C-alpha positions, 0 to 999 in steps of 0.5 A: 791582605786582611786590611784590604779585605776589610776595605772591601766591606761596603754598604751592601754588606752592612745592609746584609748584616742588619737584615739578618740581625732583624730577622733573627731578632723578630723570630726570637721575639716570637719564640721567646718564653716558649719551648721553641726558644731552646730549639731556636738557640740550638739551631743558631749554635749549629749554624754558627758552628757550620759557618765557622768550619767553612771559614777554617776550610774544614771540609769534612766537618763542614759537609757533614754539618751542612748536610744535616742543616739541609735535611733538617730544613723540612723538620724545622718547618714542621716544628716551627710551623706556628711560629713561622705563620706568626712571623709572616703575619707580623711582616704582613700586618706591619702598620707601614705609614699610609699602608691602607691608603695605598691598598685601597686604590686597588679595587681587588683588595677590599680594605676600605670601610672594614673597620673605620666605621666602628663605634668605639664608644659603644663598644667600650661602654658595653665592656665597662657595663659588663665589667661592672655586672660581672659579665664575661665577654670576648669581642674580636675585631676583624681587620685586614686578615679574614676571619672566615675560618672561625666564623663558621664555628658560630652563628652568622649575624648582621647586627649594627654595633651598639651598647644594648646589643653587645650587652644582650649578646653576652647576658648570662641567660642569652643563648648567644653568650657562650663563645666570642662575637666577631665584629667587622666594620660596625656590625656584629657578623658572628656570635658563639664563635669558637676561637683557637686557644693559645699554647703560649706558656708565658701567659700568667695563670690568673688569665683563664680560657677566655684570655687564652682564646683571645691571644690565640686568635690574635696570634693567627690573624691581625685581629684585635680582641677585647676580653671582659673578665667574669671574675674581676670585671677587668677589660683586657686589650690583646693584639698580635698575641700580646696584652696591651696595657692602658691607663683608662678607657679613654686611652684604650679608645685612642689605641683601638682607633689608631689600630683601625686606621 
């Protein structure tokens, strides 16, 4: 009988298992290195125990654990609200092939022209120069997700991106240097913006508040962030809440152009 049941295992069951595995894997990646990882492991253990009691037809134990799982659902949403938001963002901002080309056919979704015109050479030139002069900076590049929820914390601008402008914004004696600059398309649209600071514990302690702020905004949106360290002059590239390594500015430029297409 068990052998016949095994033969009933079809392609739908295989897809079902793969989908569950993928969801659990991505959620694990989001909570890895945080306090939430212990809660996540505990939930998986309780869920596995619940299914095990159902399999053995242990009705009393199964109903008790099942009731706990149902009541605890609301509590889990509260506990994991930041991770769930990030998980949904990862799904929504995944770069499927020709994703933006597909969306630009719909006029009510204004995707085209947002980031394609950015002068990446001027951007990196300014970052390189600021790094040599020990000028700290945070540059946030808006993509699909709107950053209106943080732009209001700073000063609205509409300045075309070029190297002298970016350097002057973050010049130490400039009234605009404190905070982040938001870039949309080829324009600086806001300066002195206050960014949400990441609580991620896996960020090395050598990175300061600028880097944590850059990680924070890329956790809550699909924006890209460039940080110039005031202490070391090094440039950091941050995407999806993670530091992206690169060999030189040429490679970094290619990465940014690829991420904006």
